[in-house]
N, C-alpha and C positions, 0 to 999 in steps of 0.2 A: 178237383185230382188230377195228374197226366194220366195221357193216357198208358202207358205204362202200368198203372198200380191197376186198371180195368183189367189189360190184358193177362198181369200175375194170377189174380183176381179169379180170370175165368180158367186158365189154364190148371193152374195148381192147387186156389179150394173148390171149386165148383167142378171140372176136367169134362164133364160130360155136357154136351148140349146137341139138341136135336134140332139138325140140317136143313134144311128145304132147298129142293130143287124143283125141275120139272120133269115131270116122265113124259113117256112114248106118247099117252090119251092128252098130252096140253094140259092136263090140270099139276098141281101144287102137289110133290112128294115129301115126306120127309121121315127122318132117322136117326136114330142117335150114335153119336159120334165124338170120339175121347179127341180134345185136345189137347196134343201132345206135347207143343215146347213154344215158345215167345220168345221174342226179339225183338231190337227195333226195326227188323224187315216186316215183322207181322206174327200172325199165329200158323200154327201149323199138325195139320191131320196126317192120317192116311188112310188107304183103299186099297182093295187088293183088285189087280190088275181086269179079273176077271167079272167082277159086278155090275150090274146096271146103274149103280152110281155111281162109279168109274166112267164109264164113256157118257154119263149124264156133266160129269165135271169137264171133262176134256170138251164136248159138243157147247155146252153153256158159257163156260168158264166164268160163271158168278152162280154164287150163295147166299141165302138167309141163313141165319143163326139164332137161335135164344135158349138158353143157358140160366139155370133157377137151383136158387138154395139160400137156406136159412133166411128166406123173406128177400135177397137180394137178386137183381138178376143182371145179365149182359145180354145184349141183344147186336147183332153185326148185319151189314148185309156190305155186298162188293165182291172185288176181282179176284180170281184164285190165279194160280198159274203151279202149274206140273213139274217139279221140281227133279222126279226122279230117284234115285236111290243118295241123293245130299243129303244132309244129317239123317238117316235111318238108323246108324249106329248108334249116334246121342240119344235118340228118340225111344230107342230099346236097353240103353243104361238107367235112361230117366224113369221108365215105363216101366216094370222088371215082369210086371205079369204079362207084357206081350210076350217077354223070351217062351212061355208053355204054349201061347198060343196059337206062335210060328217058330216051332225051332229048330236050330242049327239054318240050312240055308235055305229054308221054305220059306224065309223074310223077301226071296227074292222076287214072290209073288206081289208085290206092294211096292205104291212108289207113293211118295209124301208129297204131299200139294201145301202151298204158303197161299195163307190169304193177307194181302200185301198191302191192299187198297180200300178201305172201305168204310164208311161211317158206324159208328157206334152209338148208344144209348146205356147207360146202367139207373138202377131203378132202386131202391132201396125203402121197404115198406117195415122192417122191422118195428121201429117205432111209426105205430099207425098216425099218431096224433101228430107225426113233421118227418112226412115223407122228404126222399132226399132222390132228386133226377140230375143226370148227368149228359149231357153230350160230347162225343172223342170222336177222332180221328185215326184212321190207321194210313198211311201215307201221304194222298194227296187228290183226296176224289173230293167232287163237289159238294160245295156246301150246301145242306139244305135247311131251310130253315122250320123250323117247327113247335106250336104251340100259339098264345092266345097272348094279342097285344093291346093294351088302348091307347086309340089314336089323338090326336087334337080336340075331337067330337067332345070329348069330356067335358061332363060337366058339374064334377064333385057330388053326384049326391049319393055317394058311396055302397048305392046297394050292389053292387057287383064284392064285397066283402062281406056284405050280411049276409049273403049266399054262400060263400067261399069256404068248400067242408074244410079246408087247410088255413083258412086265413090269412092267406099268403100275397096280398094285395095292402102293396103302398098303398094307404088313401090322404095321407098326409103332405100331399102334389096331385098338381091335374098339369097334366091328367096322370092320373093313376098307374102305378106300377106293379105288374105283374111278376112276381119272383119264379124264375123260369126252371128254377131247382128244386123249386116248391109244389107247382102247379100237378095236379092230377089230370088235365084235359078235359075234364068230367062236363066244359061248357054252359055250366049257369052262369057263371058271371053275362056271358051274352045274349042270356034270356031275357036276361032283368034290366038290361042298359037300355035307358029312356031315351040315350040318345044314337042309339049304334055304333058307341064309339069304338067298341070290342070286336077286334077281328081275328081270324084264326088264319094263318100261315103253315101250311103243309105243302 
């Protein structure tokens, strides 16, 4: 699927995400934040200027988030920017419950942030015997290769597929090919490969 399909899923179907920053003690800190809007420029959320979360966003300018619903998940990590009250009225129009949390002009306590450059992952285990995994990007982040890959040292023994929970390794060719969209990253294939042909890139 295209990136916008995953952003639409995140905002319109899942909506609430666990967002991580680094706290003042130097350790990861998480909280649940609603993802309010999405467009071709990224994903939008907001927070009050008086919160510690706001200070962390302004200082770090980077977040990681994960959201899950009905055994489907979307994760993102990337850069954010404060866009002030831009899109604030649109957010309140599309997320009407916000009008009761911040009635009338009290919404002035809020700033909108845009996650604009990020790498993401989609994971679907709604059909346990046929999982689906995909990677996508917002903007132009540095490409990160992540997964298990079979190299030219493959001897065609087929042991890797025999231990693969998803049977997602094509052993009809040599070197064998791991279907990255179904791989669980469990590592069983690398453990049994007698030729050491399987490597993990992360």
